[in-house]
C-alpha positions as CSV (number, residue, x, y, z in Angstrom):
1,M,-60.3,-21.5,98.5
2,L,-60.2,-18.3,96.4
3,S,-59.4,-16.5,99.7
4,A,-56.0,-18.8,100.1
5,L,-54.5,-18.4,96.5
6,P,-52.2,-15.2,97.3
7,S,-50.9,-17.2,100.3
8,I,-49.7,-20.1,98.0
9,L,-48.4,-17.5,95.4
10,V,-46.2,-15.8,98.0
11,M,-44.9,-19.3,99.3
12,A,-43.7,-20.0,95.8
13,A,-42.2,-16.7,95.2
14,L,-39.9,-17.3,98.3
15,T,-39.0,-21.0,97.6
16,Q,-37.5,-19.4,93.9
17,T,-35.9,-17.0,95.5
18,E,-34.0,-19.1,98.2
19,P,-32.3,-20.6,95.4
20,A,-31.5,-17.7,93.3
21,A,-29.7,-16.3,96.6
22,A,-27.8,-19.3,97.2
23,D,-26.6,-19.5,93.6
24,A,-25.4,-16.1,94.1
25,A,-23.4,-16.3,97.6
26,A,-21.9,-19.2,95.7
27,N,-20.7,-17.2,92.7
28,Q,-19.1,-14.7,94.8
29,A,-17.3,-16.8,97.1
30,P,-15.0,-17.5,94.7
31,E,-14.4,-14.2,93.4
32,T,-13.8,-13.2,97.2
33,E,-10.9,-15.7,97.5
34,Q,-9.4,-14.7,94.0
35,S,-9.3,-10.8,95.2
36,A,-7.6,-12.1,98.6
37,A,-5.1,-14.2,96.7
38,A,-4.5,-11.3,94.7
39,E,-3.9,-9.0,97.5
40,S,-1.9,-11.3,99.3
41,A,0.5,-11.6,96.0
42,A,0.6,-8.0,95.6
43,P,3.1,-7.3,98.6
44,A,5.6,-10.2,96.8
45,A,5.5,-8.5,93.5
46,E,6.5,-5.4,94.8
47,P,10.2,-5.4,95.6
48,A,10.8,-7.0,92.4
49,K,9.1,-4.4,90.4
50,S,11.2,-1.6,92.4
51,D,14.7,-3.4,91.0
52,E,13.2,-3.2,87.3
53,A,12.1,0.3,87.8
54,A,15.5,1.4,89.5
55,K,17.5,-0.4,86.5
56,A,15.4,1.6,83.9
57,D,15.9,4.8,86.1
58,D,19.4,4.1,85.7
59,A,19.1,3.4,81.9
60,A,17.2,6.5,81.6
61,S,19.8,8.3,83.4
62,K,22.6,7.1,81.4
63,A,20.6,7.5,78.0
64,A,19.7,11.0,79.2
65,G,23.3,11.9,79.9
66,D,24.9,10.5,76.7
67,S,21.9,12.7,74.7
68,A,22.7,15.9,76.8
69,V,26.7,15.3,75.6
70,K,25.5,14.9,72.0
71,S,23.6,17.6,72.3
72,A,26.5,20.0,73.7
73,E,28.8,18.2,70.3
74,A,26.2,19.5,68.3
75,A,25.4,22.8,69.7
76,E,28.9,23.4,69.9
77,K,29.9,22.4,66.0
78,A,26.5,24.5,65.4
79,A,28.1,27.5,66.8
80,K,31.1,27.0,64.9
81,D,29.3,26.6,61.7
82,A,27.5,29.8,62.5
83,E,30.6,31.6,63.0
84,A,32.4,30.3,59.8
85,A,29.1,31.5,57.9
86,A,29.0,34.7,59.7
87,K,32.8,35.1,58.9
88,S,32.2,34.1,55.1
89,A,28.8,36.4,54.6
90,A,31.2,39.4,55.9
91,E,33.9,38.5,53.3
92,T,31.5,38.4,50.7
93,A,29.7,41.7,51.8
94,A,33.2,43.0,51.8
95,K,33.6,41.6,48.3
96,L,30.2,42.9,46.9
97,A,30.7,46.6,48.7
98,A,34.1,46.7,46.6
99,A,32.8,45.7,43.6
100,F,29.5,48.1,44.1
101,D,32.3,50.5,44.4
102,A,34.2,49.9,41.4
103,L,31.0,49.9,39.2
104,S,30.2,53.1,40.7
105,A,33.5,54.6,39.9
106,S,33.0,53.2,36.2
107,L,29.8,54.4,35.4
108,K,30.9,58.0,37.2
109,K,33.8,58.0,34.4
110,A,31.3,56.6,31.8
111,D,29.1,59.5,32.6
112,G,31.6,61.9,32.3
113,D,33.2,60.4,28.9
114,A,29.5,60.5,27.5
115,A,29.3,64.4,28.5
116,T,32.6,65.3,27.1
117,A,32.1,63.0,24.0
118,P,29.7,64.8,21.6
119,A,31.8,67.8,21.9
120,A,35.2,65.7,20.7
121,K,33.3,63.5,18.5
122,P,32.6,65.7,15.5
123,E,36.5,67.0,15.7
124,E,37.7,63.4,15.8
125,K,35.5,62.4,12.6
126,A,36.4,65.6,11.0
127,E,40.2,65.1,11.3
128,E,39.9,61.4,10.6
129,A,37.9,62.2,7.3
130,T,40.5,65.0,6.1
131,E,43.6,62.8,6.6
132,R,41.8,59.8,4.9
133,S,40.7,62.0,2.2
134,K,44.1,63.7,1.9
135,W,46.5,63.0,-1.5
136,S,49.2,60.3,-1.1
137,G,51.4,59.3,-3.9
138,L,54.6,58.5,-4.8
139,I,57.8,59.9,-7.1
140,G,60.3,57.5,-9.2
141,L,63.6,58.7,-10.9
142,S,66.1,56.3,-12.5
143,L,69.0,57.7,-14.7
144,I,71.6,55.4,-16.7
145,S,74.6,57.3,-18.2
146,M,77.2,55.7,-20.4
147,T,80.4,57.6,-21.9
148,G,83.4,56.3,-23.7
149,N,83.5,54.1,-27.1
150,T,79.3,55.2,-26.7
151,S,77.6,57.6,-25.4
152,S,74.2,56.8,-24.1
153,L,71.9,58.6,-21.6
154,T,68.6,56.7,-20.4
155,T,66.3,58.3,-18.0
156,T,62.7,57.5,-16.9
157,A,60.5,58.7,-14.4
158,N,56.7,58.2,-12.9
159,L,54.0,59.6,-10.6
160,A,51.2,58.3,-8.8
161,L,48.5,60.2,-6.9
162,R,45.8,58.8,-4.8
163,R,42.9,60.0,-2.9
164,E,40.4,58.2,-1.1
165,D,37.8,58.5,1.1
166,E,34.1,56.0,2.1
167,K,32.4,56.4,-1.3
168,W,35.0,57.7,-3.6
169,I,38.8,56.8,-5.0
170,F,40.6,59.4,-7.3
171,Q,43.9,58.1,-8.6
172,F,46.4,60.0,-11.3
173,K,49.0,58.2,-13.2
174,A,52.0,59.4,-15.3
175,D,55.3,57.7,-16.6
176,G,57.6,58.3,-19.4
177,A,61.0,57.3,-20.7
178,Y,63.4,59.1,-23.0
179,G,67.1,57.9,-24.4
180,R,69.7,58.4,-26.4
181,T,72.4,56.3,-27.7
182,R,75.5,57.3,-30.1
183,P,76.8,53.9,-31.8
184,K,81.0,53.5,-31.7
185,D,82.7,55.9,-34.4
186,L,83.0,54.1,-37.4
187,L,86.7,53.7,-38.9
188,I,87.0,54.7,-42.4
189,E,90.1,53.9,-44.6
190,P,90.6,56.3,-47.8
191,E,90.9,54.6,-51.1
192,D,93.7,57.1,-51.7
193,G,95.8,55.4,-49.3
194,S,95.8,58.5,-46.4
195,D,95.4,57.6,-42.9
196,P,92.2,56.0,-41.6
197,Y,90.2,58.0,-39.5
198,Y,86.9,57.5,-37.1
199,E,83.7,59.1,-38.0
200,E,81.0,59.8,-35.5
201,Q,77.7,58.3,-35.9
202,D,74.6,60.4,-35.3
203,P,72.7,59.5,-32.0
204,E,69.9,57.2,-31.9
205,T,66.7,57.2,-30.3
206,V,66.0,54.6,-27.9
207,A,63.3,55.4,-25.8
208,L,60.3,58.1,-26.3
209,N,57.3,57.3,-24.7
210,A,55.3,59.0,-22.5
211,K,51.6,57.9,-20.7
212,V,49.0,59.5,-18.7
213,E,45.9,58.2,-16.9
214,A,42.8,59.2,-14.7
215,R,40.3,57.3,-12.9
216,G,38.0,57.8,-10.7
217,D,36.0,55.0,-8.4
218,F,32.7,55.0,-7.1
219,R,32.2,52.5,-4.5
220,F,29.2,50.7,-3.3
221,T,30.7,48.8,-0.6
222,K,34.6,48.1,0.6
223,M,35.1,45.3,-1.9
224,L,33.1,46.4,-4.8
225,S,33.3,49.5,-7.3
226,I,32.6,50.7,-10.5
227,Y,34.9,53.0,-12.1
228,A,35.6,55.1,-15.4
229,L,38.9,55.9,-16.7
230,A,40.1,57.9,-19.6
231,G,44.3,58.1,-20.7
232,G,46.5,58.2,-23.5
233,M,50.0,57.4,-24.3
234,T,52.6,57.7,-27.2
235,D,55.7,55.7,-28.0
236,H,57.9,57.1,-31.0
237,V,60.2,54.0,-31.1
238,N,57.2,51.7,-31.6
239,S,55.7,54.0,-34.2
240,I,52.7,55.1,-31.9
241,E,52.2,58.5,-32.3
242,G,48.9,58.7,-30.0
243,R,46.8,56.0,-28.7
244,Y,43.6,57.6,-26.8
245,Y,41.2,55.6,-25.0
246,G,38.1,55.4,-22.6
247,E,37.1,52.9,-20.1
248,A,34.2,51.9,-18.0
249,G,34.0,48.9,-15.7
250,L,34.0,46.7,-12.5
251,S,36.4,46.7,-9.7
252,V,36.6,44.1,-6.9
253,I,39.0,44.1,-3.9
254,W,39.3,40.7,-2.6
255,V,41.8,41.1,-0.1
256,D,42.8,44.0,1.9
257,Q,45.2,43.8,4.6
258,K,46.4,46.7,7.0
259,K,48.2,47.5,10.0
260,G,47.6,51.0,10.3
261,D,47.3,52.9,7.2
262,F,49.8,50.6,5.8
263,S,48.8,48.0,3.4
264,T,50.4,44.5,4.1
265,L,48.4,42.3,1.7
266,R,46.0,43.5,-1.2
267,L,44.3,42.0,-4.4
268,Q,42.3,43.8,-6.8
269,T,40.8,42.8,-10.2
270,D,39.3,44.8,-12.8
271,F,36.8,43.7,-15.3
272,A,36.1,46.4,-18.2
273,F,35.7,47.8,-21.5
274,R,38.1,49.9,-23.4
275,A,37.2,51.9,-26.5
276,G,39.6,54.3,-28.6
277,K,41.6,55.3,-31.3
278,E,45.1,54.3,-32.3
279,L,47.3,56.7,-34.6
280,R,50.4,55.5,-36.2
281,F,53.5,56.9,-37.9
282,N,57.0,55.5,-38.3
283,Y,59.4,58.1,-36.8
284,Y,62.6,55.6,-37.4
285,P,64.6,55.0,-39.3
286,E,62.6,57.2,-41.7
287,F,59.3,59.0,-41.8
288,S,56.9,57.4,-43.3
289,N,52.6,56.8,-42.5
290,V,50.9,53.9,-40.9
291,D,47.3,52.9,-41.0
292,D,45.7,53.8,-38.0
293,E,43.3,51.2,-35.9
294,I,40.4,51.2,-34.1
295,I,40.6,50.0,-30.1
296,A,37.3,47.5,-28.9
297,A,38.7,45.4,-26.2
298,P,37.9,43.9,-23.2
299,R,40.3,44.6,-20.5
300,F,41.2,42.2,-17.5
301,A,43.7,43.4,-15.1
302,L,45.3,42.4,-12.0
303,A,46.8,44.2,-8.9
304,F,49.0,42.6,-6.2
305,R,50.5,43.6,-3.1
306,Y,52.5,42.2,-0.4
307,A,54.8,43.6,2.3
308,M,57.0,41.5,3.7
309,T,57.6,43.9,6.2
310,E,57.2,47.6,6.2
311,G,60.6,48.2,4.2
312,L,60.3,45.3,1.5
313,V,57.2,45.8,-0.9
314,F,56.7,43.5,-3.9
315,T,54.0,44.6,-6.3
316,E,53.0,43.1,-9.7
317,D,50.3,44.9,-12.2
318,L,49.1,42.8,-15.0
319,E,46.7,43.7,-17.9
320,V,45.5,41.8,-20.8
321,L,43.6,43.9,-24.0
322,P,42.5,41.3,-26.7
323,N,41.1,43.8,-29.6
324,V,37.7,42.1,-30.9
325,V,37.3,44.8,-34.2
326,G,39.6,44.5,-37.1
327,D,42.6,42.2,-37.1
328,S,43.4,39.8,-34.5
329,R,45.3,42.0,-31.8
330,V,45.8,41.2,-27.8
331,W,48.0,43.5,-25.9
332,V,49.6,42.3,-22.4
333,T,51.3,44.6,-20.3
334,S,53.4,43.2,-17.0
335,L,54.8,45.3,-14.6
336,T,56.9,43.6,-11.8
337,K,58.6,45.9,-8.9
338,L,60.4,45.3,-5.6
339,A,60.6,48.4,-3.2
340,I,63.3,48.6,-0.5
341,K,63.2,51.4,2.0
342,V,66.5,53.3,2.2
343,Y,65.6,56.0,4.8
344,K,62.0,56.8,5.8
345,S,59.9,57.7,2.8
346,L,62.6,56.6,0.3
347,S,63.0,53.6,-1.0
348,F,65.2,51.7,-3.8
349,T,63.1,50.1,-6.4
350,A,64.1,47.5,-9.1
351,S,61.3,47.0,-12.0
352,F,61.0,44.9,-14.5
353,L,58.3,45.9,-17.6
354,V,57.1,43.7,-20.2
355,K,55.2,44.5,-23.1
356,H,53.9,42.4,-26.0
357,D,51.7,43.4,-28.8
358,T,50.9,40.1,-31.5
359,N,50.0,42.6,-34.2
360,P,52.7,45.6,-34.4
361,V,53.3,47.6,-36.9
362,E,55.6,46.2,-39.5
363,N,59.4,45.4,-39.1
364,K,59.0,46.2,-35.2
365,K,59.2,43.3,-32.5
366,K,56.2,42.1,-30.4
367,T,58.0,42.1,-27.1
368,D,59.5,45.0,-25.4
369,T,61.2,44.2,-21.9
370,T,62.6,47.1,-19.8
371,L,64.4,46.6,-16.6
372,T,64.8,49.7,-14.3
373,V,66.6,50.6,-11.2
374,G,66.1,53.8,-9.1
375,L,64.8,55.8,-6.4
376,E,61.0,56.3,-5.3
377,L,59.8,58.9,-2.8
378,A,56.5,58.7,-1.0
379,F,54.4,61.3,0.2
């Protein structure tokens, strides 16, 4: 029985293998049928697919043609833009070359000027300094003469000098007046009944004065300076035998406008202190002694100049001095002048001078005025 066991196992294995083979054959049959169906359907689908491919090929060809046209147009436009850019670049390069040439010429010229400048500069500076430091000035003269029923002669003269450089200003001024008049002859009627006659009167002095001043300014800036001044004057008609004084102070130029060397507008003020002595003596009508006075006074002065044109100039000089010692006394002086150019450096002038003294010598008036018309020469 044991010897028959292998045969039984072989038979059982064969029995199980047959159903599996049958199942595999059954499964393979549908797959074979599906493959055959697919092969039979493939020839029918091929014509439809070729029509669609043709249409796709036509569309692709058309798209390729359009793309080629657009590419050609873009290439043409790019070529034109490149040509315009090249032209613009050429113009820019030409301009840059011209600018470079001009710059090179300018630099060469500057180098040439710089090479010659050191030799010319000291001479120019020397000439400028010499020109600026020259003396300049004015000379004025007026004369009034009357004859006939009365005889009168009055003359005035003035001189002003000025020298200026970067650090110093020097000034010198002098003026004077002289006048005599002879009153109308006096009619005399003798008591004895004889014929009347005219008696000539003695001439009288109506003006006899002179003034001299010298001044030096040291400039800290063009606007600010300190100065010292010395002067003296005499006025016999006003019983002043002599007035001698010294002064020191501060000067400020507030405005100084010029056209070249010609001053068109200028405003200057002085703040100073003056000390001196006034010697008094009566000359007219009779000689007599008068007490002298000490001068100790702060001084405020203003000088204004305005040139309406080069031929028409207005000036005003004003000063005020209140004496602070002795009796109360204030001096005020104002000189207003108009100058009209006649020919080159020659001008016609009209001036009005006012002198006021609050405490004059006894029997003298406080205010004197003088109107003067004359000629003035600048140099």
